[in-house]
Biopython code that builds the backbone (N, CA, C, O; Angstrom):
import numpy as np
from Bio.PDB.StructureBuilder import StructureBuilder

atoms = [
    (1, "MET", "N", (0.714, 16.196, 0.497)),
    (1, "MET", "CA", (1.150, 15.280, -0.528)),
    (1, "MET", "C", (1.505, 13.943, 0.126)),
    (1, "MET", "O", (2.070, 13.889, 1.218)),
    (2, "ILE", "N", (1.158, 12.883, -0.576)),
    (2, "ILE", "CA", (1.523, 11.531, -0.154)),
    (2, "ILE", "C", (2.334, 10.916, -1.285)),
    (2, "ILE", "O", (1.894, 10.884, -2.434)),
    (3, "GLU", "N", (3.521, 10.429, -0.948)),
    (3, "GLU", "CA", (4.364, 9.795, -1.966)),
    (3, "GLU", "C", (4.888, 8.469, -1.435)),
    (3, "GLU", "O", (5.436, 8.397, -0.335)),
    (4, "VAL", "N", (4.713, 7.436, -2.224)),
    (4, "VAL", "CA", (5.175, 6.095, -1.883)),
    (4, "VAL", "C", (5.978, 5.582, -3.071)),
    (4, "VAL", "O", (5.532, 5.686, -4.214)),
    (5, "GLU", "N", (7.154, 5.031, -2.810)),
    (5, "GLU", "CA", (7.986, 4.475, -3.883)),
    (5, "GLU", "C", (8.455, 3.080, -3.504)),
    (5, "GLU", "O", (9.058, 2.884, -2.449)),
    (6, "GLY", "N", (8.180, 2.127, -4.359)),
    (6, "GLY", "CA", (8.683, 0.768, -4.175)),
    (6, "GLY", "C", (8.166, 0.070, -2.932)),
    (6, "GLY", "O", (8.885, -0.722, -2.324)),
    (7, "LEU", "N", (6.935, 0.350, -2.548)),
    (7, "LEU", "CA", (6.371, -0.249, -1.332)),
    (7, "LEU", "C", (6.312, -1.766, -1.468)),
    (7, "LEU", "O", (5.847, -2.299, -2.475)),
    (8, "ARG", "N", (6.787, -2.436, -0.448)),
    (8, "ARG", "CA", (6.770, -3.898, -0.399)),
    (8, "ARG", "C", (6.363, -4.316, 1.005)),
    (8, "ARG", "O", (6.884, -3.804, 1.996)),
    (9, "VAL", "N", (5.423, -5.252, 1.075)),
    (9, "VAL", "CA", (4.991, -5.799, 2.359)),
    (9, "VAL", "C", (4.987, -7.317, 2.237)),
    (9, "VAL", "O", (4.355, -7.882, 1.343)),
    (10, "VAL", "N", (5.701, -7.965, 3.146)),
    (10, "VAL", "CA", (5.738, -9.425, 3.201)),
    (10, "VAL", "C", (5.131, -9.839, 4.530)),
    (10, "VAL", "O", (5.585, -9.414, 5.593)),
    (11, "LEU", "N", (4.102, -10.673, 4.462)),
    (11, "LEU", "CA", (3.424, -11.161, 5.658)),
    (11, "LEU", "C", (3.848, -12.603, 5.920)),
    (11, "LEU", "O", (4.143, -13.343, 4.981)),
    (12, "PRO", "N", (3.879, -13.007, 7.193)),
    (12, "PRO", "CA", (4.275, -14.378, 7.518)),
    (12, "PRO", "C", (3.274, -15.377, 6.938)),
    (12, "PRO", "O", (2.084, -15.066, 6.898)),
    (13, "PRO", "N", (3.680, -16.519, 6.503)),
    (13, "PRO", "CA", (5.063, -16.970, 6.340)),
    (13, "PRO", "C", (5.534, -16.725, 4.903)),
    (13, "PRO", "O", (5.234, -17.518, 4.010)),
    (14, "ASP", "N", (6.246, -15.666, 4.685)),
    (14, "ASP", "CA", (6.834, -15.332, 3.380)),
    (14, "ASP", "C", (5.808, -15.100, 2.273)),
    (14, "ASP", "O", (6.046, -15.456, 1.119)),
    (15, "THR", "N", (4.669, -14.504, 2.624)),
    (15, "THR", "CA", (3.648, -14.161, 1.635)),
    (15, "THR", "C", (3.851, -12.720, 1.203)),
    (15, "THR", "O", (3.752, -11.807, 2.023)),
    (16, "VAL", "N", (4.133, -12.507, -0.074)),
    (16, "VAL", "CA", (4.319, -11.149, -0.587)),
    (16, "VAL", "C", (2.937, -10.554, -0.832)),
    (16, "VAL", "O", (2.231, -10.953, -1.758)),
    (17, "ALA", "N", (2.559, -9.591, 0.013)),
    (17, "ALA", "CA", (1.246, -8.958, -0.101)),
    (17, "ALA", "C", (1.280, -7.797, -1.086)),
    (17, "ALA", "O", (0.341, -7.613, -1.860)),
    (18, "LEU", "N", (2.346, -7.018, -1.063)),
    (18, "LEU", "CA", (2.521, -5.886, -1.977)),
    (18, "LEU", "C", (3.958, -5.888, -2.461)),
    (18, "LEU", "O", (4.877, -6.220, -1.712)),
    (19, "HIS", "N", (4.148, -5.514, -3.723)),
    (19, "HIS", "CA", (5.508, -5.509, -4.281)),
    (19, "HIS", "C", (5.629, -4.400, -5.319)),
    (19, "HIS", "O", (4.914, -4.397, -6.321)),
    (20, "GLY", "N", (6.530, -3.468, -5.076)),
    (20, "GLY", "CA", (6.828, -2.430, -6.057)),
    (20, "GLY", "C", (5.723, -1.424, -6.289)),
    (20, "GLY", "O", (5.516, -0.992, -7.423)),
    (21, "VAL", "N", (5.006, -1.040, -5.246)),
    (21, "VAL", "CA", (3.900, -0.087, -5.389)),
    (21, "VAL", "C", (4.440, 1.338, -5.338)),
    (21, "VAL", "O", (5.143, 1.712, -4.399)),
    (22, "ASP", "N", (4.106, 2.128, -6.352)),
    (22, "ASP", "CA", (4.457, 3.549, -6.408)),
    (22, "ASP", "C", (3.170, 4.361, -6.432)),
    (22, "ASP", "O", (2.200, 3.976, -7.084)),
    (23, "LEU", "N", (3.164, 5.487, -5.719)),
    (23, "LEU", "CA", (1.974, 6.333, -5.651)),
    (23, "LEU", "C", (2.389, 7.761, -5.361)),
    (23, "LEU", "O", (3.280, 8.006, -4.549)),
    (24, "LEU", "N", (1.739, 8.702, -6.029)),
    (24, "LEU", "CA", (1.926, 10.119, -5.743)),
    (24, "LEU", "C", (0.558, 10.776, -5.762)),
    (24, "LEU", "O", (-0.112, 10.797, -6.794)),
    (25, "VAL", "N", (0.141, 11.315, -4.614)),
    (25, "VAL", "CA", (-1.119, 12.045, -4.498)),
    (25, "VAL", "C", (-0.772, 13.456, -4.067)),
    (25, "VAL", "O", (-0.243, 13.670, -2.977)),
    (26, "ARG", "N", (-1.070, 14.408, -4.920)),
    (26, "ARG", "CA", (-0.755, 15.809, -4.627)),
    (26, "ARG", "C", (-1.890, 16.459, -3.850)),
    (26, "ARG", "O", (-3.014, 15.957, -3.838)),
    (27, "ALA", "N", (-1.590, 17.573, -3.206)),
    (27, "ALA", "CA", (-2.598, 18.328, -2.457)),
    (27, "ALA", "C", (-3.768, 18.666, -3.378)),
    (27, "ALA", "O", (-3.573, 19.135, -4.499)),
    (28, "GLY", "N", (-4.976, 18.423, -2.894)),
    (28, "GLY", "CA", (-6.181, 18.719, -3.657)),
    (28, "GLY", "C", (-6.667, 17.571, -4.519)),
    (28, "GLY", "O", (-7.776, 17.630, -5.050)),
    (29, "GLU", "N", (-5.864, 16.524, -4.671)),
    (29, "GLU", "CA", (-6.271, 15.363, -5.460)),
    (29, "GLU", "C", (-7.025, 14.373, -4.576)),
    (29, "GLU", "O", (-6.857, 14.358, -3.357)),
    (30, "PHE", "N", (-7.850, 13.555, -5.203)),
    (30, "PHE", "CA", (-8.589, 12.510, -4.518)),
    (30, "PHE", "C", (-8.071, 11.158, -4.984)),
    (30, "PHE", "O", (-7.617, 11.010, -6.118)),
    (31, "LEU", "N", (-8.145, 10.185, -4.103)),
    (31, "LEU", "CA", (-7.683, 8.835, -4.414)),
    (31, "LEU", "C", (-8.764, 7.841, -4.031)),
    (31, "LEU", "O", (-9.336, 7.919, -2.943)),
    (32, "VAL", "N", (-9.039, 6.913, -4.925)),
    (32, "VAL", "CA", (-9.957, 5.814, -4.658)),
    (32, "VAL", "C", (-9.165, 4.527, -4.842)),
    (32, "VAL", "O", (-8.475, 4.358, -5.847)),
    (33, "VAL", "N", (-9.261, 3.630, -3.884)),
    (33, "VAL", "CA", (-8.564, 2.347, -3.968)),
    (33, "VAL", "C", (-9.617, 1.272, -4.203)),
    (33, "VAL", "O", (-10.469, 1.018, -3.352)),
    (34, "LEU", "N", (-9.542, 0.650, -5.368)),
    (34, "LEU", "CA", (-10.508, -0.379, -5.753)),
    (34, "LEU", "C", (-9.799, -1.696, -6.003)),
    (34, "LEU", "O", (-8.632, -1.720, -6.394)),
    (35, "GLY", "N", (-10.507, -2.785, -5.777)),
    (35, "GLY", "CA", (-9.961, -4.107, -6.078)),
    (35, "GLY", "C", (-10.830, -5.176, -5.455)),
    (35, "GLY", "O", (-11.630, -4.917, -4.555)),
    (36, "ARG", "N", (-10.654, -6.368, -5.950)),
    (36, "ARG", "CA", (-11.452, -7.474, -5.419)),
    (36, "ARG", "C", (-10.968, -7.864, -4.023)),
    (36, "ARG", "O", (-9.919, -7.414, -3.563)),
    (37, "SER", "N", (-11.738, -8.690, -3.377)),
    (37, "SER", "CA", (-11.408, -9.158, -2.037)),
    (37, "SER", "C", (-10.055, -9.862, -2.047)),
    (37, "SER", "O", (-9.803, -10.729, -2.883)),
    (38, "GLY", "N", (-9.191, -9.484, -1.113)),
    (38, "GLY", "CA", (-7.882, -10.108, -1.001)),
    (38, "GLY", "C", (-6.812, -9.500, -1.891)),
    (38, "GLY", "O", (-5.702, -10.027, -1.972)),
    (39, "ALA", "N", (-7.131, -8.394, -2.562)),
    (39, "ALA", "CA", (-6.179, -7.778, -3.496)),
    (39, "ALA", "C", (-5.084, -6.977, -2.800)),
    (39, "ALA", "O", (-4.073, -6.658, -3.425)),
    (40, "GLY", "N", (-5.262, -6.643, -1.513)),
    (40, "GLY", "CA", (-4.245, -5.900, -0.776)),
    (40, "GLY", "C", (-4.600, -4.454, -0.479)),
    (40, "GLY", "O", (-3.736, -3.673, -0.082)),
    (41, "LYS", "N", (-5.863, -4.088, -0.667)),
    (41, "LYS", "CA", (-6.291, -2.701, -0.419)),
    (41, "LYS", "C", (-6.052, -2.287, 1.026)),
    (41, "LYS", "O", (-5.460, -1.239, 1.283)),
    (42, "THR", "N", (-6.498, -3.085, 1.945)),
    (42, "THR", "CA", (-6.345, -2.753, 3.362)),
    (42, "THR", "C", (-4.878, -2.770, 3.765)),
    (42, "THR", "O", (-4.433, -1.886, 4.498)),
    (43, "THR", "N", (-4.130, -3.743, 3.309)),
    (43, "THR", "CA", (-2.696, -3.800, 3.605)),
    (43, "THR", "C", (-1.999, -2.557, 3.081)),
    (43, "THR", "O", (-1.148, -1.988, 3.766)),
    (44, "PHE", "N", (-2.348, -2.130, 1.875)),
    (44, "PHE", "CA", (-1.774, -0.925, 1.286)),
    (44, "PHE", "C", (-2.062, 0.295, 2.157)),
    (44, "PHE", "O", (-1.143, 1.044, 2.489)),
    (45, "LEU", "N", (-3.315, 0.503, 2.529)),
    (45, "LEU", "CA", (-3.682, 1.671, 3.339)),
    (45, "LEU", "C", (-3.066, 1.598, 4.733)),
    (45, "LEU", "O", (-2.634, 2.619, 5.270)),
    (46, "ARG", "N", (-3.020, 0.413, 5.320)),
    (46, "ARG", "CA", (-2.410, 0.270, 6.647)),
    (46, "ARG", "C", (-0.897, 0.493, 6.601)),
    (46, "ARG", "O", (-0.316, 0.966, 7.577)),
    (47, "SER", "N", (-0.265, 0.164, 5.497)),
    (47, "SER", "CA", (1.179, 0.381, 5.400)),
    (47, "SER", "C", (1.513, 1.854, 5.210)),
    (47, "SER", "O", (2.571, 2.307, 5.645)),
    (48, "ILE", "N", (0.627, 2.605, 4.567)),
    (48, "ILE", "CA", (0.867, 4.041, 4.394)),
    (48, "ILE", "C", (0.886, 4.754, 5.744)),
    (48, "ILE", "O", (1.712, 5.639, 5.967)),
    (49, "ASN", "N", (-0.026, 4.369, 6.650)),
    (49, "ASN", "CA", (-0.042, 5.027, 7.963)),
    (49, "ASN", "C", (0.728, 4.235, 9.020)),
    (49, "ASN", "O", (0.596, 4.493, 10.217)),
    (50, "ARG", "N", (1.528, 3.276, 8.572)),
    (50, "ARG", "CA", (2.484, 2.520, 9.396)),
    (50, "ARG", "C", (1.835, 1.606, 10.428)),
    (50, "ARG", "O", (2.466, 1.259, 11.427)),
    (51, "LEU", "N", (0.578, 1.212, 10.201)),
    (51, "LEU", "CA", (-0.021, 0.192, 11.056)),
    (51, "LEU", "C", (0.510, -1.191, 10.681)),
    (51, "LEU", "O", (0.521, -2.107, 11.503)),
    (52, "VAL", "N", (0.945, -1.325, 9.438)),
    (52, "VAL", "CA", (1.678, -2.500, 8.963)),
    (52, "VAL", "C", (3.029, -1.985, 8.518)),
    (52, "VAL", "O", (3.106, -1.031, 7.743)),
    (53, "GLU", "N", (4.078, -2.594, 8.991)),
    (53, "GLU", "CA", (5.429, -2.117, 8.689)),
    (53, "GLU", "C", (5.870, -2.612, 7.310)),
    (53, "GLU", "O", (5.904, -3.819, 7.073)),
    (54, "PRO", "N", (6.208, -1.694, 6.397)),
    (54, "PRO", "CA", (6.743, -2.121, 5.095)),
    (54, "PRO", "C", (8.053, -2.885, 5.285)),
    (54, "PRO", "O", (8.787, -2.649, 6.244)),
    (55, "THR", "N", (8.336, -3.804, 4.358)),
    (55, "THR", "CA", (9.559, -4.603, 4.465)),
    (55, "THR", "C", (10.510, -4.297, 3.329)),
    (55, "THR", "O", (11.593, -4.878, 3.258)),
]
sb = StructureBuilder()
sb.init_structure("model")
sb.init_model(0)
sb.init_chain("A")
sb.init_seg("    ")
for serial, (resi, resn, name, xyz) in enumerate(atoms, 1):
    if name == "N":
        sb.init_residue(resn, " ", resi, " ")
    sb.init_atom(name, np.array(xyz, "f"), 0.0, 1.0, " ", f" {name:<3s}", serial, name[0])
structure = sb.get_structure()
């Protein structure tokens, strides 16, 4: 299971990349992350595995 509550990422200089993201993925479920270029998909995935530190 993956659970995220209130995820927020601020990138320098004071750019809010993600704000208030909640997610719950249970065992056996699939997740697809879609969005246009620059929407924060990569930042979101990198913050889940702590390659980008949530703020």
